[in-house]
Rosetta silent file (secondary structure, phi, psi, omega in degrees, C-alpha in Angstrom):
SEQUENCE: QGERNALQTIFYQTEQGICPAFDPPRGIIALVGGGGKTTLMLQMARELAKSGARVIVSTTTHIFPPDDIVTSNPETAKSAKTALEKNNLVCFGKPTEQGKLSAPAISPEEMEQLADYVFFEADGAKRLPLKAPAEHEPVIPSQTQLVIAVAGLNGAGRPIRETAFRSDRYAALCGKSEEDLVSAEDIARVLAHPQGQRKNVTSEMRFAVLLNQADDADKRAVALAVATALQQYPVERVVIAALQPKSNYETFSRMT
SCORE:     score description
SCORE:     0.000 S_00000001
   1 L     0.000  139.682 -179.746   19.843   22.693   -7.156 S_00000001
   2 L   -77.652  165.879  177.915   20.301   19.509   -9.126 S_00000001
   3 L   -68.067  132.016 -179.282   18.335   18.723  -12.257 S_00000001
   4 L   -73.603  135.421  177.622   14.931   17.301  -11.418 S_00000001
   5 L   -69.925  146.699  179.912   14.294   13.760  -12.593 S_00000001
   6 E   -89.173  158.721  175.328   11.530   13.320  -15.150 S_00000001
   7 E  -108.457  122.638  179.515    8.559   11.030  -14.787 S_00000001
   8 E   -93.703  135.536  179.032    7.944    8.672  -17.677 S_00000001
   9 E   -91.445  127.506  178.874    4.384    7.566  -18.409 S_00000001
  10 E  -124.674  128.976  179.044    3.918    3.838  -19.083 S_00000001
  11 E   -98.904  132.648  177.812    0.549    2.365  -20.040 S_00000001
  12 E  -110.860  143.815  175.945   -0.350   -1.128  -18.920 S_00000001
  13 L   -90.514  155.741 -174.362   -3.065   -3.286  -20.400 S_00000001
  14 H   -55.406  -41.988 -173.796   -5.617   -5.028  -18.210 S_00000001
  15 H   -68.612  -12.580  178.933   -4.394   -8.538  -18.956 S_00000001
  16 H   -79.024  -17.062 -178.521   -0.926   -7.731  -17.621 S_00000001
  17 L    78.549  176.024 -175.802   -2.192   -7.338  -14.071 S_00000001
  18 L   -87.081  -23.581 -174.771   -1.060   -4.845  -11.451 S_00000001
  19 H   -58.666  -41.917  179.227    2.219   -6.522  -10.434 S_00000001
  20 H   -58.047  -26.030 -179.284    4.275   -5.294  -13.452 S_00000001
  21 H   -66.220  -32.769 -175.999    3.479   -1.722  -12.415 S_00000001
  22 H  -103.516  -13.699 -179.172    5.306   -2.122   -9.123 S_00000001
  23 L    48.825   59.580 -172.293    7.988   -4.673  -10.105 S_00000001
  24 L   -64.567  133.719  177.204    7.707   -6.283   -6.643 S_00000001
  25 L   -81.326  156.108  172.233   10.972   -7.645   -5.232 S_00000001
  26 L   -67.631  144.346 -177.180   11.170  -11.004   -3.544 S_00000001
  27 E   117.252 -148.445 -171.951   10.945  -10.622    0.194 S_00000001
  28 E   -96.085  133.392  177.333    8.777   -8.345    2.323 S_00000001
  29 E  -125.132  127.275 -178.996    6.439   -5.711    0.889 S_00000001
  30 E  -112.521  143.507  179.147    4.557   -3.341    3.230 S_00000001
  31 E  -119.724  135.264 -178.181    1.469   -1.311    2.398 S_00000001
  32 E  -134.854  165.089  175.791    0.475    1.917    4.158 S_00000001
  33 E   102.761 -153.462 -177.480   -2.121    4.680    3.745 S_00000001
  34 L  -141.781  170.023  172.192   -5.812    4.502    2.839 S_00000001
  35 L    85.049   25.886  175.440   -8.131    3.933   -0.075 S_00000001
  36 L   136.835   16.769 -179.043   -7.315    0.440   -1.254 S_00000001
  37 H   -58.310  -50.092 -176.030   -4.413   -1.180    0.617 S_00000001
  38 H   -64.945  -42.400  178.281   -6.134   -4.508    1.140 S_00000001
  39 H   -59.061  -45.850  178.666   -7.452   -4.653   -2.414 S_00000001
  40 H   -62.743  -47.442 -177.774   -3.990   -3.980   -3.793 S_00000001
  41 H   -58.458  -47.707 -176.914   -2.290   -6.460   -1.460 S_00000001
  42 H   -70.117  -36.139  178.764   -4.679   -9.288   -2.329 S_00000001
  43 H   -66.434  -43.966  177.487   -4.624   -8.589   -6.062 S_00000001
  44 H   -63.894  -43.871 -177.908   -0.820   -8.614   -6.161 S_00000001
  45 H   -62.017  -43.134 -179.245   -0.677  -11.705   -3.943 S_00000001
  46 H   -67.385  -39.265  177.857   -3.120  -13.635   -6.119 S_00000001
  47 H   -62.440  -44.318 -178.272   -1.287  -12.677   -9.317 S_00000001
  48 H   -68.444  -39.833  178.394    2.063  -13.811   -7.906 S_00000001
  49 H   -65.684  -36.472  178.608    0.621  -17.033   -6.523 S_00000001
  50 H   -62.624  -29.299  178.586   -0.996  -17.780   -9.883 S_00000001
  51 L   -79.429   -3.768  177.399    2.487  -17.576  -11.424 S_00000001
  52 L   106.406   -2.885 -179.336    3.631  -20.312   -9.043 S_00000001
  53 L   -73.920  154.768  172.399    5.249  -18.213   -6.317 S_00000001
  54 L   -90.131  123.818 -171.156    4.815  -18.968   -2.620 S_00000001
  55 E  -131.973  135.395  173.823    3.039  -15.973   -1.106 S_00000001
  56 E  -117.154  133.636  167.839    2.058  -14.953    2.420 S_00000001
  57 E  -112.234  141.935 -175.333   -0.296  -12.094    3.242 S_00000001
  58 E  -158.202 -167.625 -179.007   -0.336  -10.819    6.812 S_00000001
  59 E  -149.045  151.564  169.470   -0.513   -7.753    8.986 S_00000001
  60 L  -103.104   -1.259  178.525    1.478   -5.904   11.614 S_00000001
  61 L  -129.079 -101.235  178.732   -1.764   -4.290   12.855 S_00000001
  62 E  -146.327  139.469  172.650   -5.251   -5.644   11.999 S_00000001
  63 E  -141.185  160.349  170.740   -7.002   -6.886    8.839 S_00000001
  64 L   -79.529  144.852  176.549  -10.177   -8.766    8.031 S_00000001
  65 L   -58.817  128.373 -178.314   -9.621  -12.392    6.960 S_00000001
  66 L   -73.497  147.945  177.554   -9.535  -12.380    3.149 S_00000001
  67 L   -70.429  144.344  171.196  -12.060  -14.358    1.165 S_00000001
  68 L    64.665   19.190  174.489  -10.926  -17.542   -0.594 S_00000001
  69 L  -126.287  129.889  179.303   -7.490  -17.592    1.063 S_00000001
  70 E   -62.660  128.453 -177.688   -6.571  -20.183    3.699 S_00000001
  71 E  -117.309  135.858  176.973   -6.002  -18.412    7.020 S_00000001
  72 E  -155.088  170.628  176.505   -4.082  -19.735   10.004 S_00000001
  73 L  -127.811   75.169 -175.784   -1.865  -18.667   12.890 S_00000001
  74 L   -63.429  137.037 -178.031    1.079  -21.076   12.840 S_00000001
  75 L   -83.916  -21.999 -177.862    3.003  -21.234   16.089 S_00000001
  76 L  -134.653  161.735  176.881    6.236  -22.415   14.478 S_00000001
  77 H   -62.830  -33.102 -179.864    8.117  -22.039   11.220 S_00000001
  78 H   -63.951  -45.438  179.764    7.616  -25.774   10.643 S_00000001
  79 H   -69.734  -31.333  175.334    3.822  -25.525   10.782 S_00000001
  80 H   -65.922  -40.725  177.865    3.948  -22.413    8.590 S_00000001
  81 H   -62.668  -41.084  177.998    5.993  -24.331    6.027 S_00000001
  82 H   -61.344  -40.972  179.038    3.452  -27.144    6.065 S_00000001
  83 H   -63.171  -40.411  178.839    0.655  -24.654    5.393 S_00000001
  84 H   -70.695  -28.320  177.082    2.564  -23.238    2.394 S_00000001
  85 H   -70.201  -29.025  177.860    3.198  -26.708    1.043 S_00000001
  86 H   -81.266  -36.372 -179.236   -0.572  -27.312    0.973 S_00000001
  87 L  -140.852  125.666 -176.116   -1.433  -23.888   -0.471 S_00000001
  88 L   -80.865    0.010  171.803    1.052  -21.548   -2.142 S_00000001
  89 E  -130.374  117.171 -178.168   -1.048  -18.535   -1.059 S_00000001
  90 E  -135.971  158.385  173.477   -1.870  -18.254    2.645 S_00000001
  91 E  -116.236  125.017  179.155   -2.856  -15.604    5.158 S_00000001
  92 E  -108.761  127.929  178.065   -1.188  -15.679    8.564 S_00000001
  93 L  -172.812  159.241  179.152   -2.732  -13.834   11.491 S_00000001
  94 E   -96.091  122.656  179.335   -4.039  -14.222   15.026 S_00000001
  95 E   -61.365  140.748  176.961   -7.850  -14.112   15.338 S_00000001
  96 L  -115.756  169.628 -178.695   -9.221  -11.326   17.526 S_00000001
  97 L   -66.864  -23.307 -179.637  -12.559  -10.912   19.305 S_00000001
  98 L   -83.823    2.943  179.664  -13.583   -8.310   16.708 S_00000001
  99 L    86.422    0.682  177.160  -13.337  -10.848   13.884 S_00000001
 100 L   -95.123  178.071  173.850  -10.153   -9.379   12.504 S_00000001
 101 E  -112.736  137.597  172.762   -6.646  -10.785   12.393 S_00000001
 102 E  -107.277 -176.143 -177.121   -3.711   -9.276   14.272 S_00000001
 103 L   -54.029  136.851 -176.309   -0.005   -9.964   13.862 S_00000001
 104 L   -75.288  172.361 -177.976    0.684  -13.727   13.702 S_00000001
 105 L   -68.250  -36.710 -178.267    2.718  -15.760   16.151 S_00000001
 106 L   -85.035  158.827 -171.683    5.662  -16.227   13.820 S_00000001
 107 L   -86.713  160.562  173.038    7.999  -13.353   12.963 S_00000001
 108 H   -56.030  -36.789  178.756    8.464  -11.480    9.685 S_00000001
 109 H   -60.888  -43.119  179.604   11.962  -12.980    9.497 S_00000001
 110 H   -65.958  -41.524  179.031   10.566  -16.511    9.632 S_00000001
 111 H   -64.544  -39.514 -179.286    7.950  -15.753    6.997 S_00000001
 112 H   -61.612  -33.121 -179.549   10.554  -14.189    4.718 S_00000001
 113 H   -73.578  -22.644 -173.491   12.567  -17.431    4.869 S_00000001
 114 H   -94.886  -30.349 -171.247    9.555  -19.528    3.870 S_00000001
 115 L  -118.102  160.721  174.618    7.914  -17.599    1.031 S_00000001
 116 L   -75.501  -37.585 -179.916    8.942  -15.857   -2.154 S_00000001
 117 E  -135.334  135.627  176.438    6.791  -12.823   -1.308 S_00000001
 118 E  -127.703  119.572  179.628    5.412  -11.646    2.043 S_00000001
 119 E  -104.177  132.343  175.568    2.868   -8.810    2.118 S_00000001
 120 E  -121.728  126.910  166.333    2.114   -6.864    5.287 S_00000001
 121 E   -81.703  116.429 -165.446   -0.681   -4.383    5.755 S_00000001
 122 L  -104.000   -0.075  171.444    1.189   -2.036    8.063 S_00000001
 123 L  -162.407  175.691 -178.342   -1.509    0.398    9.221 S_00000001
 124 L  -123.919  159.163 -178.553   -5.250    0.998    9.114 S_00000001
 125 L  -136.116   11.726  178.236   -7.499    3.751    7.743 S_00000001
 126 L    53.589   33.345  178.156  -11.021    2.813    8.887 S_00000001
 127 L    66.480   15.996  175.202  -11.999    2.465    5.192 S_00000001
 128 L   -89.292  153.401 -175.086  -11.359    6.164    4.538 S_00000001
 129 L   -72.744  -23.333 -177.090   -9.507    7.191    1.351 S_00000001
 130 E  -129.419  159.159  176.387   -6.798    9.228    3.109 S_00000001
 131 E  -160.995  160.509  168.617   -4.940    9.030    6.396 S_00000001
 132 L  -124.123  139.787 -174.861   -2.114   10.345    8.538 S_00000001
 133 L   -77.098  150.466  173.490   -0.311    7.955   10.866 S_00000001
 134 L   -83.021 -179.694 -177.896   -0.471    8.074   14.664 S_00000001
 135 L   -59.381  -36.758 -172.303    2.572    7.885   16.915 S_00000001
 136 L   -87.812    1.283 -175.721    2.499    4.064   16.999 S_00000001
 137 L  -135.877  166.098   -6.054    2.191    3.495   13.249 S_00000001
 138 L   -76.462  160.174  177.238    2.959    2.353   10.664 S_00000001
 139 L  -101.300   94.614 -175.623    4.620   -0.857   11.828 S_00000001
 140 L  -103.523  119.192  178.217    6.998   -1.644    8.956 S_00000001
 141 L   -56.624  142.316 -176.321    9.265   -4.694    9.359 S_00000001
 142 L   -64.432  -20.944 -178.642   12.930   -3.757    9.216 S_00000001
 143 L   -86.685    2.764 -173.893   13.512   -6.300    6.411 S_00000001
 144 E   -59.046  134.739  178.134   10.997   -4.632    4.078 S_00000001
 145 E   -93.655  -35.804 -175.406   12.154   -4.287    0.475 S_00000001
 146 E  -139.260  130.724  171.645    9.286   -2.186   -0.924 S_00000001
 147 E  -110.573  128.040  175.547    6.785    0.158    0.732 S_00000001
 148 E  -112.182  118.087  177.148    3.666    1.053   -1.267 S_00000001
 149 E   -95.209  130.447 -175.469    1.752    4.107   -0.028 S_00000001
 150 E  -113.539  137.884  172.748   -1.882    4.195   -1.081 S_00000001
 151 E  -136.385  136.416  178.685   -4.220    7.178   -1.377 S_00000001
 152 E   -91.766  126.860 -177.253   -7.828    7.164   -2.536 S_00000001
 153 H   -70.109  -13.400  174.063   -8.748    9.858   -5.044 S_00000001
 154 H   -61.325  -17.857 -179.654  -12.287    9.928   -3.627 S_00000001
 155 H   -80.241  -16.196 -176.942  -10.798   12.126   -0.908 S_00000001
 156 L   -68.632  138.582  176.473   -9.875   14.977   -3.264 S_00000001
 157 L    77.681    6.833  179.092  -12.012   18.102   -3.093 S_00000001
 158 L  -112.653  157.701  177.591  -13.682   17.077    0.168 S_00000001
 159 E   -60.475  138.660 -179.777  -13.173   18.481    3.690 S_00000001
 160 H   -53.854  -41.666 -176.755  -10.221   16.896    5.471 S_00000001
 161 H   -58.549  -32.219 -175.619  -12.460   16.091    8.463 S_00000001
 162 H   -86.401  -23.539 -165.383  -14.737   13.924    6.318 S_00000001
 163 H  -120.537   -8.646 -177.740  -12.232   12.053    4.221 S_00000001
 164 E  -116.645  130.817  172.002   -9.017   11.514    6.216 S_00000001
 165 E   -74.546  134.881 -169.819   -8.476    9.091    9.083 S_00000001
 166 L    59.880   57.050 -172.289   -6.768   10.993   11.902 S_00000001
 167 H   -61.871  -30.716  178.419   -7.966   14.157   10.212 S_00000001
 168 H   -63.956  -40.520  178.231   -6.334   16.453   12.771 S_00000001
 169 H   -70.478  -39.508  179.182   -2.921   15.044   11.935 S_00000001
 170 H   -62.178  -45.140  179.529   -3.651   15.122    8.206 S_00000001
 171 H   -60.674  -41.945 -179.290   -4.662   18.787    8.410 S_00000001
 172 H   -62.452  -40.785  179.150   -1.527   19.622   10.366 S_00000001
 173 H   -65.341  -29.691 -179.903    0.693   18.012    7.741 S_00000001
 174 H   -85.479  -12.525 -174.461   -1.088   20.063    5.075 S_00000001
 175 L    70.825   32.953 -177.046   -0.879   23.290    7.093 S_00000001
 176 L  -128.400  177.417  170.330   -4.681   23.572    6.918 S_00000001
 177 L   -93.343  165.090 -179.854   -7.727   23.267    9.125 S_00000001
 178 L   -68.292  -16.070  179.248   -9.886   20.156    9.192 S_00000001
 179 L   -86.123  -14.969 -179.067  -12.658   22.076    7.435 S_00000001
 180 L   -70.476  156.020  179.831  -10.467   22.889    4.417 S_00000001
 181 E   -83.229  148.194  179.501  -10.779   20.905    1.204 S_00000001
 182 L   -80.056  126.667  176.673   -8.158   18.349    0.168 S_00000001
 183 L  -103.668  168.302  175.443   -6.133   19.416   -2.896 S_00000001
 184 H   -59.556  -39.175  179.782   -3.878   17.365   -5.169 S_00000001
 185 H   -64.948  -36.373  177.343   -0.890   19.099   -3.582 S_00000001
 186 H   -62.668  -46.169 -179.053   -2.119   18.054   -0.113 S_00000001
 187 H   -59.488  -44.977  179.558   -2.345   14.400   -1.169 S_00000001
 188 H   -63.481  -42.825 -176.605    1.181   14.524   -2.583 S_00000001
 189 H   -61.872  -45.395 -178.783    2.546   16.291    0.485 S_00000001
 190 H   -71.134  -37.274  177.263    1.164   13.742    2.954 S_00000001
 191 H   -58.153  -39.961 -172.757    2.168   10.772    0.798 S_00000001
 192 H   -98.127   -3.145 -174.081    5.782   11.950    0.706 S_00000001
 193 L   -75.711  139.179  178.950    6.022   13.521    4.177 S_00000001
 194 L   -65.523  -14.348  171.040    8.372   11.851    6.720 S_00000001
 195 L  -108.342    6.893  174.355    5.510   12.066    9.219 S_00000001
 196 L  -103.857 -129.921 -178.311    2.977   11.014    6.590 S_00000001
 197 L   -74.299  -10.536  173.409    3.155    7.895    4.435 S_00000001
 198 L   -88.577    3.814 -178.593    6.953    7.976    4.356 S_00000001
 199 L   -63.220  133.550  179.150    7.050    7.565    8.114 S_00000001
 200 L    66.908   15.899  174.239    9.363    4.731    9.210 S_00000001
 201 L   -94.292  120.773 -178.200   10.518    4.170    5.611 S_00000001
 202 L   -87.998  167.287 -179.126   14.317    3.835    5.576 S_00000001
 203 L   -66.668  -18.557  179.993   16.679    4.804    2.778 S_00000001
 204 L   -82.895  -10.876 -176.358   17.244    1.106    2.038 S_00000001
 205 L   -96.623  136.620  169.197   13.577    0.559    1.208 S_00000001
 206 E   -67.374  147.946 -178.052   12.003    1.233   -2.183 S_00000001
 207 E  -134.590  117.619 -179.216    9.070    3.638   -1.958 S_00000001
 208 E  -127.492  164.958 -176.284    6.205    3.689   -4.476 S_00000001
 209 E  -127.149  139.001  167.895    2.733    5.231   -4.566 S_00000001
 210 E  -113.069  122.891  169.457   -0.668    3.983   -5.675 S_00000001
 211 E  -101.016  105.193 -172.225   -3.314    6.613   -6.475 S_00000001
 212 E   -98.596  168.656  177.216   -6.460    4.532   -6.419 S_00000001
 213 L    72.164   29.125  177.066  -10.099    5.210   -7.374 S_00000001
 214 L   -85.496   65.926 -171.599   -9.176    6.902  -10.695 S_00000001
 215 L  -103.754   11.884  171.128  -12.441    5.764  -12.241 S_00000001
 216 L  -153.052  173.301 -174.182  -13.456    8.893  -14.180 S_00000001
 217 H   -63.100  -37.642 -179.403  -11.860   11.761  -16.077 S_00000001
 218 H   -65.560  -42.879  179.864  -11.993   14.190  -13.145 S_00000001
 219 H   -70.059  -34.059  175.428  -10.213   11.821  -10.793 S_00000001
 220 H   -64.859  -35.458  176.784   -7.643   10.976  -13.423 S_00000001
 221 H   -66.131  -41.416  176.528   -6.933   14.706  -13.775 S_00000001
 222 H   -62.494  -43.127 -179.994   -6.445   14.933   -9.997 S_00000001
 223 H   -60.583  -41.114  177.806   -4.175   11.888  -10.115 S_00000001
 224 H   -64.583  -36.204  176.900   -2.028   13.495  -12.794 S_00000001
 225 H   -66.590  -40.534  176.808   -1.760   16.629  -10.651 S_00000001
 226 H   -63.196  -45.393  179.931   -0.693   14.530   -7.648 S_00000001
 227 H   -60.104  -39.916  178.868    1.863   12.670   -9.763 S_00000001
 228 H   -64.930  -43.406  179.422    3.257   15.986  -11.014 S_00000001
 229 H   -64.510  -30.407 -179.071    3.536   17.330   -7.451 S_00000001
 230 H   -74.140   -9.522 -179.719    5.337   14.141   -6.388 S_00000001
 231 H   -59.175  -29.398 -176.218    8.164   14.809   -8.850 S_00000001
 232 H   -82.228   -2.572 -175.802    9.936   16.906   -6.207 S_00000001
 233 L  -112.741  160.816  179.160    9.946   14.060   -3.672 S_00000001
 234 L   -77.896   71.227  178.951   11.947   10.803   -3.431 S_00000001
 235 L  -113.983  128.932 -176.204    9.256    8.566   -4.887 S_00000001
 236 L   -69.682  -43.789 -178.916   10.291    5.707   -7.149 S_00000001
 237 E  -160.089  155.895  176.889    7.042    5.455   -9.118 S_00000001
 238 E  -123.435  124.875  176.333    3.410    6.478   -9.039 S_00000001
 239 E  -107.947  128.116  178.792    0.726    4.068  -10.216 S_00000001
 240 E  -105.306  125.024 -171.921   -2.675    5.483  -11.128 S_00000001
 241 E  -150.220  162.045  165.044   -5.419    2.853  -10.957 S_00000001
 242 L  -123.948   93.948 -170.878   -9.051    2.005  -10.370 S_00000001
 243 L   -74.222   89.298  175.817   -8.667   -1.275   -8.546 S_00000001
 244 L  -152.197  165.046 -177.390  -11.675   -3.209   -9.698 S_00000001
 245 L   -55.003  135.447  173.918  -12.088   -6.086  -12.185 S_00000001
 246 L    59.591   42.235  176.520  -10.898   -5.316  -15.711 S_00000001
 247 L  -102.926  147.689  175.978   -9.617   -1.803  -14.960 S_00000001
 248 L   -91.573  160.208  175.534   -6.800   -0.118  -16.819 S_00000001
 249 E  -152.161  165.045 -179.440   -4.058    1.781  -15.091 S_00000001
 250 E  -123.684  150.955  176.717   -1.045    3.923  -15.781 S_00000001
 251 E  -122.002  138.564  174.344    2.370    3.970  -14.200 S_00000001
 252 E  -116.133  106.424 -175.450    4.641    6.934  -13.744 S_00000001
 253 E  -103.303  130.705  177.799    8.180    5.654  -13.118 S_00000001
 254 E   -67.168  127.499  179.553   10.935    7.916  -11.951 S_00000001
 255 E  -120.112  137.413  178.903   13.759    7.895  -14.509 S_00000001
 256 L   -87.010    0.000    0.000   17.219    9.366  -13.941 S_00000001
């Protein structure tokens, strides 16, 4: 066995924002999992747009239209470019009867050519903190540079049935029943599992983790246990956060 890589702890201050924690590359970034995907996506997008970047947020499945961001469904790259010239942060999606947005008319390739950063929410979790993907998900564009898997720490210590979307699949990945409680090791296992949050992530894509809802000492302790368990898996970095205004967070970056 080779020597295990260490995880270095880096502390970020509130005023630095969340983007430095993930070092987002230009191009396509996909978010999967549960417990804060949309919040993370919009916070990163707004920070990057504030710096002057052209940013698109979108979905390969379904999302609710974000507040305070211009939303449209451009039919052509030309009309998409016009929308970005008017506002450097836009949301592209096709309106559905349920009030959500589905995948837009233009392709991920076209969006990548127009913007500095393109964020895709690549699966759904029905607002639950944890999830396991179904056969048809996640839908990650082949051009994706970075995949961020999100897990909500509110799910720890609770029965899988109550806290995980597609709880039967989540339990199976953990080797447990749906009535069993979620442990830190379970969260790590599903995050890094090739049929969990690493599903459809290729070797060319960066893979990072957000452990969200770390808003008290107990949850931070669980987050540290998850981060420790993730050392054995091919995870680039683990960010521990409580995604709300003026929250601090920590980053655990894999170092060789």
